[in-house]
PDB file of N, CA, C and O in Angstrom:
ATOM      1  N   UNK A   1      81.306 111.021  95.015  1.00  0.00           N
ATOM      2  CA  UNK A   1      82.464 111.493  94.821  1.00  0.00           C
ATOM      3  C   UNK A   1      83.511 110.788  93.610  1.00  0.00           C
ATOM      4  O   UNK A   1      83.533 109.566  93.470  1.00  0.00           O
ATOM      5  N   UNK A   2      84.315 111.648  92.812  1.00  0.00           N
ATOM      6  CA  UNK A   2      84.877 110.754  91.724  1.00  0.00           C
ATOM      7  C   UNK A   2      85.907 110.406  92.614  1.00  0.00           C
ATOM      8  O   UNK A   2      86.121 110.973  93.686  1.00  0.00           O
ATOM      9  N   UNK A   3      86.843 109.013  91.928  1.00  0.00           N
ATOM     10  CA  UNK A   3      88.085 108.617  92.293  1.00  0.00           C
ATOM     11  C   UNK A   3      89.263 109.066  91.396  1.00  0.00           C
ATOM     12  O   UNK A   3      89.305 109.041  90.166  1.00  0.00           O
ATOM     13  N   UNK A   4      90.142 109.452  92.203  1.00  0.00           N
ATOM     14  CA  UNK A   4      91.538 110.005  91.326  1.00  0.00           C
ATOM     15  C   UNK A   4      92.273 108.955  91.393  1.00  0.00           C
ATOM     16  O   UNK A   4      92.179 108.185  92.349  1.00  0.00           O
ATOM     17  N   UNK A   5      93.090 108.765  90.425  1.00  0.00           N
ATOM     18  CA  UNK A   5      94.191 107.484  89.992  1.00  0.00           C
ATOM     19  C   UNK A   5      95.586 108.367  90.072  1.00  0.00           C
ATOM     20  O   UNK A   5      95.556 109.579  89.861  1.00  0.00           O
ATOM     21  N   UNK A   6      96.666 107.754  90.354  1.00  0.00           N
ATOM     22  CA  UNK A   6      97.677 108.474  90.464  1.00  0.00           C
ATOM     23  C   UNK A   6      98.065 108.842  88.771  1.00  0.00           C
ATOM     24  O   UNK A   6      98.476 109.944  88.408  1.00  0.00           O
ATOM     25  N   UNK A   7      97.891 107.959  88.087  1.00  0.00           N
ATOM     26  CA  UNK A   7      97.916 108.554  86.767  1.00  0.00           C
ATOM     27  C   UNK A   7      97.343 110.000  86.506  1.00  0.00           C
ATOM     28  O   UNK A   7      98.001 110.909  85.998  1.00  0.00           O
ATOM     29  N   UNK A   8      96.030 110.095  86.920  1.00  0.00           N
ATOM     30  CA  UNK A   8      95.205 110.946  86.653  1.00  0.00           C
ATOM     31  C   UNK A   8      96.144 112.201  87.290  1.00  0.00           C
ATOM     32  O   UNK A   8      96.276 113.234  86.633  1.00  0.00           O
ATOM     33  N   UNK A   9      96.737 112.057  88.506  1.00  0.00           N
ATOM     34  CA  UNK A   9      97.093 113.381  89.193  1.00  0.00           C
ATOM     35  C   UNK A   9      98.606 113.884  88.570  1.00  0.00           C
ATOM     36  O   UNK A   9      99.002 115.048  88.512  1.00  0.00           O
ATOM     37  N   UNK A  10      99.367 112.596  88.098  1.00  0.00           N
ATOM     38  CA  UNK A  10     100.636 112.808  87.420  1.00  0.00           C
ATOM     39  C   UNK A  10     100.343 113.853  86.116  1.00  0.00           C
ATOM     40  O   UNK A  10     100.823 114.976  85.960  1.00  0.00           O
ATOM     41  N   UNK A  11      99.551 113.243  85.370  1.00  0.00           N
ATOM     42  CA  UNK A  11      98.918 113.846  83.894  1.00  0.00           C
ATOM     43  C   UNK A  11      98.796 115.016  83.952  1.00  0.00           C
ATOM     44  O   UNK A  11      99.409 115.773  83.200  1.00  0.00           O
ATOM     45  N   UNK A  12      97.813 115.486  85.041  1.00  0.00           N
ATOM     46  CA  UNK A  12      97.226 116.675  85.419  1.00  0.00           C
ATOM     47  C   UNK A  12      98.573 117.879  85.784  1.00  0.00           C
ATOM     48  O   UNK A  12      98.776 118.935  85.185  1.00  0.00           O
ATOM     49  N   UNK A  13      99.338 117.322  86.920  1.00  0.00           N
ATOM     50  CA  UNK A  13     100.317 118.143  87.036  1.00  0.00           C
ATOM     51  C   UNK A  13     101.354 118.449  86.017  1.00  0.00           C
ATOM     52  O   UNK A  13     101.719 119.608  85.820  1.00  0.00           O
ATOM     53  N   UNK A  14     101.911 117.277  85.264  1.00  0.00           N
ATOM     54  CA  UNK A  14     102.992 117.425  84.451  1.00  0.00           C
ATOM     55  C   UNK A  14     102.329 118.330  83.165  1.00  0.00           C
ATOM     56  O   UNK A  14     103.175 118.966  82.536  1.00  0.00           O
ATOM     57  N   UNK A  15     101.322 118.429  82.830  1.00  0.00           N
ATOM     58  CA  UNK A  15     100.733 118.949  81.935  1.00  0.00           C
ATOM     59  C   UNK A  15     100.835 120.640  82.377  1.00  0.00           C
ATOM     60  O   UNK A  15     101.525 121.337  81.633  1.00  0.00           O
ATOM     61  N   UNK A  16     100.304 121.170  83.321  1.00  0.00           N
ATOM     62  CA  UNK A  16     100.420 122.334  83.783  1.00  0.00           C
ATOM     63  C   UNK A  16     101.447 122.696  84.429  1.00  0.00           C
ATOM     64  O   UNK A  16     101.450 123.926  84.469  1.00  0.00           O
ATOM     65  N   UNK A  17     102.470 122.194  85.045  1.00  0.00           N
ATOM     66  CA  UNK A  17     103.726 122.601  85.413  1.00  0.00           C
ATOM     67  C   UNK A  17     104.940 122.448  84.717  1.00  0.00           C
ATOM     68  O   UNK A  17     106.023 122.852  85.141  1.00  0.00           O
ATOM     69  N   UNK A  18     104.684 121.617  83.195  1.00  0.00           N
ATOM     70  CA  UNK A  18     106.081 120.968  82.326  1.00  0.00           C
ATOM     71  C   UNK A  18     107.102 120.613  83.407  1.00  0.00           C
ATOM     72  O   UNK A  18     108.106 121.270  83.680  1.00  0.00           O
ATOM     73  N   UNK A  19     106.668 119.393  84.024  1.00  0.00           N
ATOM     74  CA  UNK A  19     107.388 118.821  85.118  1.00  0.00           C
ATOM     75  C   UNK A  19     108.609 118.302  84.353  1.00  0.00           C
ATOM     76  O   UNK A  19     108.441 117.925  83.193  1.00  0.00           O
ATOM     77  N   UNK A  20     109.920 118.248  84.954  1.00  0.00           N
ATOM     78  CA  UNK A  20     110.964 117.257  84.447  1.00  0.00           C
ATOM     79  C   UNK A  20     111.093 116.211  84.922  1.00  0.00           C
ATOM     80  O   UNK A  20     111.884 115.417  84.413  1.00  0.00           O
ATOM     81  N   UNK A  21     110.305 115.856  86.127  1.00  0.00           N
ATOM     82  CA  UNK A  21     109.955 114.509  86.772  1.00  0.00           C
ATOM     83  C   UNK A  21     109.107 114.634  87.954  1.00  0.00           C
ATOM     84  O   UNK A  21     109.197 115.454  88.868  1.00  0.00           O
ATOM     85  N   UNK A  22     108.342 113.769  87.800  1.00  0.00           N
ATOM     86  CA  UNK A  22     106.976 113.638  88.661  1.00  0.00           C
ATOM     87  C   UNK A  22     106.826 112.185  89.036  1.00  0.00           C
ATOM     88  O   UNK A  22     106.839 111.264  88.219  1.00  0.00           O
ATOM     89  N   UNK A  23     106.659 112.034  90.570  1.00  0.00           N
ATOM     90  CA  UNK A  23     105.983 110.827  90.871  1.00  0.00           C
ATOM     91  C   UNK A  23     105.192 111.018  91.986  1.00  0.00           C
ATOM     92  O   UNK A  23     105.523 111.543  93.049  1.00  0.00           O
ATOM     93  N   UNK A  24     103.839 110.432  91.585  1.00  0.00           N
ATOM     94  CA  UNK A  24     102.563 110.273  92.701  1.00  0.00           C
ATOM     95  C   UNK A  24     102.587 108.730  93.028  1.00  0.00           C
ATOM     96  O   UNK A  24     102.775 107.768  92.283  1.00  0.00           O
ATOM     97  N   UNK A  25     102.377 108.791  94.154  1.00  0.00           N
ATOM     98  CA  UNK A  25     102.239 107.366  94.676  1.00  0.00           C
ATOM     99  C   UNK A  25     100.744 107.614  95.272  1.00  0.00           C
ATOM    100  O   UNK A  25     100.487 108.732  95.719  1.00  0.00           O
ATOM    101  N   UNK A  26      99.733 106.572  95.289  1.00  0.00           N
ATOM    102  CA  UNK A  26      98.780 106.268  95.769  1.00  0.00           C
ATOM    103  C   UNK A  26      98.875 105.359  97.174  1.00  0.00           C
ATOM    104  O   UNK A  26      98.944 104.131  97.242  1.00  0.00           O
ATOM    105  N   UNK A  27      98.858 106.232  98.170  1.00  0.00           N
ATOM    106  CA  UNK A  27      98.727 105.585  99.802  1.00  0.00           C
ATOM    107  C   UNK A  27      97.846 104.918 100.268  1.00  0.00           C
ATOM    108  O   UNK A  27      97.984 104.097 101.175  1.00  0.00           O
ATOM    109  N   UNK A  28      96.384 105.321  99.445  1.00  0.00           N
ATOM    110  CA  UNK A  28      95.091 104.756 100.034  1.00  0.00           C
ATOM    111  C   UNK A  28      94.427 103.317  99.647  1.00  0.00           C
ATOM    112  O   UNK A  28      93.216 103.097  99.681  1.00  0.00           O
ATOM    113  N   UNK A  29      95.422 102.382  99.276  1.00  0.00           N
ATOM    114  CA  UNK A  29      94.876 101.266  98.885  1.00  0.00           C
ATOM    115  C   UNK A  29      94.349 101.413  97.643  1.00  0.00           C
ATOM    116  O   UNK A  29      93.574 100.505  97.341  1.00  0.00           O
ATOM    117  N   UNK A  30      94.547 102.438  96.643  1.00  0.00           N
ATOM    118  CA  UNK A  30      93.589 102.324  95.493  1.00  0.00           C
ATOM    119  C   UNK A  30      92.266 103.177  95.709  1.00  0.00           C
ATOM    120  O   UNK A  30      91.506 103.279  94.746  1.00  0.00           O
ATOM    121  N   UNK A  31      91.965 103.750  96.818  1.00  0.00           N
ATOM    122  CA  UNK A  31      90.695 103.975  96.768  1.00  0.00           C
ATOM    123  C   UNK A  31      90.864 106.029  96.142  1.00  0.00           C
ATOM    124  O   UNK A  31      89.933 106.783  95.859  1.00  0.00           O
ATOM    125  N   UNK A  32      91.958 106.251  96.131  1.00  0.00           N
ATOM    126  CA  UNK A  32      92.245 107.804  95.551  1.00  0.00           C
ATOM    127  C   UNK A  32      91.940 108.690  96.601  1.00  0.00           C
ATOM    128  O   UNK A  32      91.354 109.735  96.317  1.00  0.00           O
ATOM    129  N   UNK A  33      92.189 108.487  97.561  1.00  0.00           N
ATOM    130  CA  UNK A  33      91.826 109.585  98.931  1.00  0.00           C
ATOM    131  C   UNK A  33      93.198 110.083  99.412  1.00  0.00           C
ATOM    132  O   UNK A  33      93.327 111.211  99.887  1.00  0.00           O
ATOM    133  N   UNK A  34      94.059 109.356  99.300  1.00  0.00           N
ATOM    134  CA  UNK A  34      95.571 109.790  99.878  1.00  0.00           C
ATOM    135  C   UNK A  34      96.773 109.730  99.042  1.00  0.00           C
ATOM    136  O   UNK A  34      97.268 108.642  98.747  1.00  0.00           O
ATOM    137  N   UNK A  35      97.418 111.178  98.527  1.00  0.00           N
ATOM    138  CA  UNK A  35      98.325 110.660  97.679  1.00  0.00           C
ATOM    139  C   UNK A  35      99.792 111.470  98.294  1.00  0.00           C
ATOM    140  O   UNK A  35      99.750 112.156  99.315  1.00  0.00           O
ATOM    141  N   UNK A  36     100.830 111.298  97.639  1.00  0.00           N
ATOM    142  CA  UNK A  36     102.042 111.641  97.892  1.00  0.00           C
ATOM    143  C   UNK A  36     102.770 111.770  96.614  1.00  0.00           C
ATOM    144  O   UNK A  36     102.938 110.838  95.828  1.00  0.00           O
ATOM    145  N   UNK A  37     103.232 113.093  96.437  1.00  0.00           N
ATOM    146  CA  UNK A  37     103.845 113.230  95.274  1.00  0.00           C
ATOM    147  C   UNK A  37     105.250 113.961  95.324  1.00  0.00           C
ATOM    148  O   UNK A  37     105.533 114.617  96.327  1.00  0.00           O
ATOM    149  N   UNK A  38     105.941 113.885  94.498  1.00  0.00           N
ATOM    150  CA  UNK A  38     107.394 114.504  94.382  1.00  0.00           C
ATOM    151  C   UNK A  38     107.249 114.944  93.015  1.00  0.00           C
ATOM    152  O   UNK A  38     107.106 114.114  92.117  1.00  0.00           O
ATOM    153  N   UNK A  39     107.280 116.491  92.731  1.00  0.00           N
ATOM    154  CA  UNK A  39     107.079 117.363  91.689  1.00  0.00           C
ATOM    155  C   UNK A  39     108.310 118.280  91.141  1.00  0.00           C
ATOM    156  O   UNK A  39     108.575 119.311  91.759  1.00  0.00           O
ATOM    157  N   UNK A  40     108.921 117.986  90.205  1.00  0.00           N
ATOM    158  CA  UNK A  40     110.136 118.775  89.870  1.00  0.00           C
ATOM    159  C   UNK A  40     109.653 119.497  88.388  1.00  0.00           C
ATOM    160  O   UNK A  40     109.313 118.902  87.366  1.00  0.00           O
ATOM    161  N   UNK A  41     109.726 120.820  88.589  1.00  0.00           N
ATOM    162  CA  UNK A  41     109.260 121.676  87.385  1.00  0.00           C
ATOM    163  C   UNK A  41     109.919 123.280  87.303  1.00  0.00           C
ATOM    164  O   UNK A  41     109.992 124.042  88.267  1.00  0.00           O
ATOM    165  N   UNK A  42     110.276 123.516  86.204  1.00  0.00           N
ATOM    166  CA  UNK A  42     111.138 125.041  85.989  1.00  0.00           C
ATOM    167  C   UNK A  42     110.142 125.764  86.610  1.00  0.00           C
ATOM    168  O   UNK A  42     110.772 126.600  87.257  1.00  0.00           O
ATOM    169  N   UNK A  43     108.945 125.951  86.808  1.00  0.00           N
ATOM    170  CA  UNK A  43     108.142 126.824  86.910  1.00  0.00           C
ATOM    171  C   UNK A  43     108.167 127.234  88.269  1.00  0.00           C
ATOM    172  O   UNK A  43     107.452 128.176  88.611  1.00  0.00           O
ATOM    173  N   UNK A  44     109.164 126.437  89.394  1.00  0.00           N
ATOM    174  CA  UNK A  44     109.292 126.525  90.656  1.00  0.00           C
ATOM    175  C   UNK A  44     110.261 127.422  90.756  1.00  0.00           C
ATOM    176  O   UNK A  44     110.196 127.999  91.841  1.00  0.00           O
ATOM    177  N   UNK A  45     111.324 127.865  89.938  1.00  0.00           N
ATOM    178  CA  UNK A  45     111.906 128.643  90.325  1.00  0.00           C
ATOM    179  C   UNK A  45     111.641 130.104  90.726  1.00  0.00           C
ATOM    180  O   UNK A  45     110.860 130.778  90.055  1.00  0.00           O
ATOM    181  N   UNK A  46     112.230 130.583  91.737  1.00  0.00           N
ATOM    182  CA  UNK A  46     112.331 131.840  92.346  1.00  0.00           C
ATOM    183  C   UNK A  46     110.716 131.695  92.899  1.00  0.00           C
ATOM    184  O   UNK A  46     110.041 132.722  92.973  1.00  0.00           O
ATOM    185  N   UNK A  47     110.258 130.664  93.198  1.00  0.00           N
ATOM    186  CA  UNK A  47     109.047 130.810  94.306  1.00  0.00           C
ATOM    187  C   UNK A  47     109.385 130.227  95.666  1.00  0.00           C
ATOM    188  O   UNK A  47     110.310 129.416  95.718  1.00  0.00           O
ATOM    189  N   UNK A  48     108.736 130.553  96.764  1.00  0.00           N
ATOM    190  CA  UNK A  48     109.136 129.965  97.888  1.00  0.00           C
ATOM    191  C   UNK A  48     108.363 128.777  97.844  1.00  0.00           C
ATOM    192  O   UNK A  48     107.869 128.347  96.802  1.00  0.00           O
ATOM    193  N   UNK A  49     108.230 128.155  99.129  1.00  0.00           N
ATOM    194  CA  UNK A  49     107.777 126.720  99.160  1.00  0.00           C
ATOM    195  C   UNK A  49     106.274 126.509  99.271  1.00  0.00           C
ATOM    196  O   UNK A  49     105.615 125.510  98.984  1.00  0.00           O
ATOM    197  N   UNK A  50     105.817 127.897  99.843  1.00  0.00           N
ATOM    198  CA  UNK A  50     104.281 128.590 100.259  1.00  0.00           C
ATOM    199  C   UNK A  50     103.955 128.623  98.945  1.00  0.00           C
ATOM    200  O   UNK A  50     103.143 127.753  98.633  1.00  0.00           O
ATOM    201  N   UNK A  51     104.341 129.385  98.009  1.00  0.00           N
ATOM    202  CA  UNK A  51     104.055 129.470  96.660  1.00  0.00           C
ATOM    203  C   UNK A  51     103.773 128.310  95.825  1.00  0.00           C
ATOM    204  O   UNK A  51     102.740 128.224  95.162  1.00  0.00           O
ATOM    205  N   UNK A  52     104.818 127.280  95.854  1.00  0.00           N
ATOM    206  CA  UNK A  52     104.973 126.026  95.031  1.00  0.00           C
ATOM    207  C   UNK A  52     103.465 125.122  95.513  1.00  0.00           C
ATOM    208  O   UNK A  52     102.693 124.524  94.764  1.00  0.00           O
ATOM    209  N   UNK A  53     103.414 125.236  96.596  1.00  0.00           N
ATOM    210  CA  UNK A  53     102.511 124.273  97.002  1.00  0.00           C
ATOM    211  C   UNK A  53     101.295 124.833  96.848  1.00  0.00           C
ATOM    212  O   UNK A  53     100.376 124.022  96.737  1.00  0.00           O
ATOM    213  N   UNK A  54     100.909 126.395  96.792  1.00  0.00           N
ATOM    214  CA  UNK A  54      99.713 126.949  96.413  1.00  0.00           C
ATOM    215  C   UNK A  54      99.325 126.564  95.087  1.00  0.00           C
ATOM    216  O   UNK A  54      98.190 126.246  94.731  1.00  0.00           O
ATOM    217  N   UNK A  55     100.650 126.633  94.190  1.00  0.00           N
ATOM    218  CA  UNK A  55     100.303 126.546  92.676  1.00  0.00           C
ATOM    219  C   UNK A  55     100.037 125.063  92.570  1.00  0.00           C
ATOM    220  O   UNK A  55      99.213 124.804  91.692  1.00  0.00           O
ATOM    221  N   UNK A  56     100.495 124.052  93.206  1.00  0.00           N
ATOM    222  CA  UNK A  56      99.928 122.574  92.920  1.00  0.00           C
ATOM    223  C   UNK A  56      98.593 122.486  93.583  1.00  0.00           C
ATOM    224  O   UNK A  56      97.704 121.956  92.916  1.00  0.00           O
ATOM    225  N   UNK A  57      98.267 122.960  94.910  1.00  0.00           N
ATOM    226  CA  UNK A  57      96.889 122.878  95.249  1.00  0.00           C
ATOM    227  C   UNK A  57      95.827 123.485  94.332  1.00  0.00           C
ATOM    228  O   UNK A  57      94.796 122.874  94.049  1.00  0.00           O
ATOM    229  N   UNK A  58      96.189 125.036  93.758  1.00  0.00           N
ATOM    230  CA  UNK A  58      95.200 125.341  92.814  1.00  0.00           C
ATOM    231  C   UNK A  58      94.828 124.829  91.556  1.00  0.00           C
ATOM    232  O   UNK A  58      93.811 125.169  90.951  1.00  0.00           O
ATOM    233  N   UNK A  59      95.882 123.787  91.062  1.00  0.00           N
ATOM    234  CA  UNK A  59      95.687 122.640  90.117  1.00  0.00           C
ATOM    235  C   UNK A  59      94.802 121.738  90.509  1.00  0.00           C
ATOM    236  O   UNK A  59      93.972 121.089  89.871  1.00  0.00           O
ATOM    237  N   UNK A  60      95.056 121.769  91.551  1.00  0.00           N
ATOM    238  CA  UNK A  60      94.126 120.270  91.933  1.00  0.00           C
ATOM    239  C   UNK A  60      92.806 120.750  92.852  1.00  0.00           C
ATOM    240  O   UNK A  60      92.162 120.087  93.665  1.00  0.00           O
ATOM    241  N   UNK A  61      92.662 121.949  92.486  1.00  0.00           N
ATOM    242  CA  UNK A  61      91.584 122.446  93.639  1.00  0.00           C
ATOM    243  C   UNK A  61      90.159 121.672  93.703  1.00  0.00           C
ATOM    244  O   UNK A  61      89.537 121.485  94.749  1.00  0.00           O
ATOM    245  N   UNK A  62      89.751 121.258  92.433  1.00  0.00           N
ATOM    246  CA  UNK A  62      88.593 120.345  92.325  1.00  0.00           C
ATOM    247  C   UNK A  62      88.590 118.984  92.426  1.00  0.00           C
ATOM    248  O   UNK A  62      87.511 118.395  92.477  1.00  0.00           O
ATOM    249  N   UNK A  63      89.848 118.263  92.470  1.00  0.00           N
ATOM    250  CA  UNK A  63      90.392 117.212  92.935  1.00  0.00           C
ATOM    251  C   UNK A  63      90.585 117.084  94.627  1.00  0.00           C
ATOM    252  O   UNK A  63      90.577 116.026  95.255  1.00  0.00           O
ATOM    253  N   UNK A  64      90.702 118.003  95.005  1.00  0.00           N
ATOM    254  CA  UNK A  64      90.894 118.349  96.729  1.00  0.00           C
ATOM    255  C   UNK A  64      89.690 117.867  97.297  1.00  0.00           C
ATOM    256  O   UNK A  64      89.746 117.059  98.224  1.00  0.00           O
ATOM    257  N   UNK A  65      88.603 118.270  96.849  1.00  0.00           N
ATOM    258  CA  UNK A  65      87.484 118.192  97.381  1.00  0.00           C
ATOM    259  C   UNK A  65      87.262 116.744  97.962  1.00  0.00           C
ATOM    260  O   UNK A  65      86.716 116.438  99.022  1.00  0.00           O
ATOM    261  N   UNK A  66      87.819 115.931  97.005  1.00  0.00           N
ATOM    262  CA  UNK A  66      87.708 114.365  97.528  1.00  0.00           C
ATOM    263  C   UNK A  66      88.915 113.675  97.774  1.00  0.00           C
ATOM    264  O   UNK A  66      88.875 112.449  97.878  1.00  0.00           O
ATOM    265  N   UNK A  67      89.952 114.268  97.878  1.00  0.00           N
ATOM    266  CA  UNK A  67      91.456 113.554  98.270  1.00  0.00           C
ATOM    267  C   UNK A  67      91.307 114.096  99.682  1.00  0.00           C
ATOM    268  O   UNK A  67      90.997 115.242 100.008  1.00  0.00           O
ATOM    269  N   UNK A  68      91.599 113.008 100.492  1.00  0.00           N
ATOM    270  CA  UNK A  68      91.745 113.511 101.799  1.00  0.00           C
ATOM    271  C   UNK A  68      93.119 113.883 102.415  1.00  0.00           C
ATOM    272  O   UNK A  68      93.181 114.709 103.326  1.00  0.00           O
ATOM    273  N   UNK A  69      94.106 113.336 101.967  1.00  0.00           N
ATOM    274  CA  UNK A  69      95.525 113.629 102.156  1.00  0.00           C
ATOM    275  C   UNK A  69      96.404 113.917 100.857  1.00  0.00           C
ATOM    276  O   UNK A  69      96.372 113.191  99.864  1.00  0.00           O
ATOM    277  N   UNK A  70      97.092 114.916 100.965  1.00  0.00           N
ATOM    278  CA  UNK A  70      97.937 114.987  99.659  1.00  0.00           C
ATOM    279  C   UNK A  70      99.586 115.666 100.069  1.00  0.00           C
ATOM    280  O   UNK A  70      99.980 116.828 100.173  1.00  0.00           O
ATOM    281  N   UNK A  71     100.164 114.551 100.204  1.00  0.00           N
ATOM    282  CA  UNK A  71     101.605 115.233 100.908  1.00  0.00           C
ATOM    283  C   UNK A  71     102.507 115.297  99.225  1.00  0.00           C
ATOM    284  O   UNK A  71     102.600 114.364  98.427  1.00  0.00           O
ATOM    285  N   UNK A  72     103.142 116.870  99.061  1.00  0.00           N
ATOM    286  CA  UNK A  72     103.946 117.232  98.334  1.00  0.00           C
ATOM    287  C   UNK A  72     105.403 117.543  98.796  1.00  0.00           C
ATOM    288  O   UNK A  72     105.729 118.103  99.843  1.00  0.00           O
ATOM    289  N   UNK A  73     106.172 117.096  97.862  1.00  0.00           N
ATOM    290  CA  UNK A  73     107.578 117.750  97.621  1.00  0.00           C
ATOM    291  C   UNK A  73     107.754 118.717  96.490  1.00  0.00           C
ATOM    292  O   UNK A  73     107.502 118.143  95.431  1.00  0.00           O
ATOM    293  N   UNK A  74     108.067 119.871  96.331  1.00  0.00           N
ATOM    294  CA  UNK A  74     108.259 120.431  95.160  1.00  0.00           C
ATOM    295  C   UNK A  74     109.579 120.739  94.984  1.00  0.00           C
ATOM    296  O   UNK A  74     110.199 121.074  95.993  1.00  0.00           O
ATOM    297  N   UNK A  75     110.213 120.700  93.823  1.00  0.00           N
ATOM    298  CA  UNK A  75     111.821 120.972  93.635  1.00  0.00           C
ATOM    299  C   UNK A  75     111.756 121.749  92.435  1.00  0.00           C
ATOM    300  O   UNK A  75     110.709 121.960  91.823  1.00  0.00           O
ATOM    301  N   UNK A  76     112.794 122.137  92.130  1.00  0.00           N
ATOM    302  CA  UNK A  76     113.491 123.096  90.889  1.00  0.00           C
ATOM    303  C   UNK A  76     114.180 122.158  90.349  1.00  0.00           C
ATOM    304  O   UNK A  76     114.681 121.348  91.128  1.00  0.00           O
ATOM    305  N   UNK A  77     114.417 121.976  88.860  1.00  0.00           N
ATOM    306  CA  UNK A  77     115.202 121.095  88.441  1.00  0.00           C
ATOM    307  C   UNK A  77     116.699 120.865  89.151  1.00  0.00           C
ATOM    308  O   UNK A  77     117.375 119.877  89.440  1.00  0.00           O
ATOM    309  N   UNK A  78     116.837 122.183  89.264  1.00  0.00           N
ATOM    310  CA  UNK A  78     118.530 122.377  90.068  1.00  0.00           C
ATOM    311  C   UNK A  78     118.473 121.810  91.458  1.00  0.00           C
ATOM    312  O   UNK A  78     119.479 121.214  91.842  1.00  0.00           O
ATOM    313  N   UNK A  79     117.643 121.889  92.114  1.00  0.00           N
ATOM    314  CA  UNK A  79     117.310 121.074  93.458  1.00  0.00           C
ATOM    315  C   UNK A  79     117.121 119.694  93.319  1.00  0.00           C
ATOM    316  O   UNK A  79     117.461 118.958  94.245  1.00  0.00           O
ATOM    317  N   UNK A  80     116.605 119.215  92.250  1.00  0.00           N
ATOM    318  CA  UNK A  80     116.399 117.570  92.112  1.00  0.00           C
ATOM    319  C   UNK A  80     117.761 117.275  91.835  1.00  0.00           C
ATOM    320  O   UNK A  80     118.316 116.329  92.394  1.00  0.00           O
ATOM    321  N   UNK A  81     118.612 118.338  90.646  1.00  0.00           N
ATOM    322  CA  UNK A  81     119.741 117.181  90.486  1.00  0.00           C
ATOM    323  C   UNK A  81     120.607 117.062  91.543  1.00  0.00           C
ATOM    324  O   UNK A  81     121.331 116.068  91.597  1.00  0.00           O
ATOM    325  N   UNK A  82     120.664 118.055  92.543  1.00  0.00           N
ATOM    326  CA  UNK A  82     121.856 117.926  93.493  1.00  0.00           C
ATOM    327  C   UNK A  82     121.297 117.070  94.803  1.00  0.00           C
ATOM    328  O   UNK A  82     122.042 116.935  95.774  1.00  0.00           O
ATOM    329  N   UNK A  83     119.895 116.466  94.801  1.00  0.00           N
ATOM    330  CA  UNK A  83     119.284 115.768  95.601  1.00  0.00           C
ATOM    331  C   UNK A  83     119.281 113.993  95.085  1.00  0.00           C
ATOM    332  O   UNK A  83     119.642 113.003  95.721  1.00  0.00           O
ATOM    333  N   UNK A  84     118.830 114.088  93.964  1.00  0.00           N
ATOM    334  CA  UNK A  84     118.659 112.783  93.401  1.00  0.00           C
ATOM    335  C   UNK A  84     119.921 111.977  93.710  1.00  0.00           C
ATOM    336  O   UNK A  84     120.986 112.563  93.906  1.00  0.00           O
ATOM    337  N   UNK A  85     119.815 110.535  93.763  1.00  0.00           N
ATOM    338  CA  UNK A  85     121.011 109.693  93.979  1.00  0.00           C
ATOM    339  C   UNK A  85     121.610 109.632  92.418  1.00  0.00           C
ATOM    340  O   UNK A  85     120.978 109.350  91.400  1.00  0.00           O
ATOM    341  N   UNK A  86     123.048 109.990  92.544  1.00  0.00           N
ATOM    342  CA  UNK A  86     123.848 109.674  91.159  1.00  0.00           C
ATOM    343  C   UNK A  86     124.183 108.128  90.977  1.00  0.00           C
ATOM    344  O   UNK A  86     124.832 107.359  91.686  1.00  0.00           O
ATOM    345  N   UNK A  87     123.529 107.952  89.808  1.00  0.00           N
ATOM    346  CA  UNK A  87     123.727 106.554  89.245  1.00  0.00           C
ATOM    347  C   UNK A  87     125.142 106.336  88.578  1.00  0.00           C
ATOM    348  O   UNK A  87     125.430 105.246  88.082  1.00  0.00           O
TER     349      UNK A  87
END
């Protein structure tokens, strides 16, 4: 089974979703089997949470065969702007 890196997952999702912000964390001690992702994309506008997660899961369909756990938080740019800490 292939091993995926956080950079690989970030790059693939960024390209497919035109993300304005993405942060993927490898929670599996670098074995590439457990990831947590925060994904901000205008493509999530007017989509339900389930639709957003399905979009992400379909993009990573092949990778999910060897990823054991994938936690995702999907936000629109407007939601992200309201939520992120102001600096």
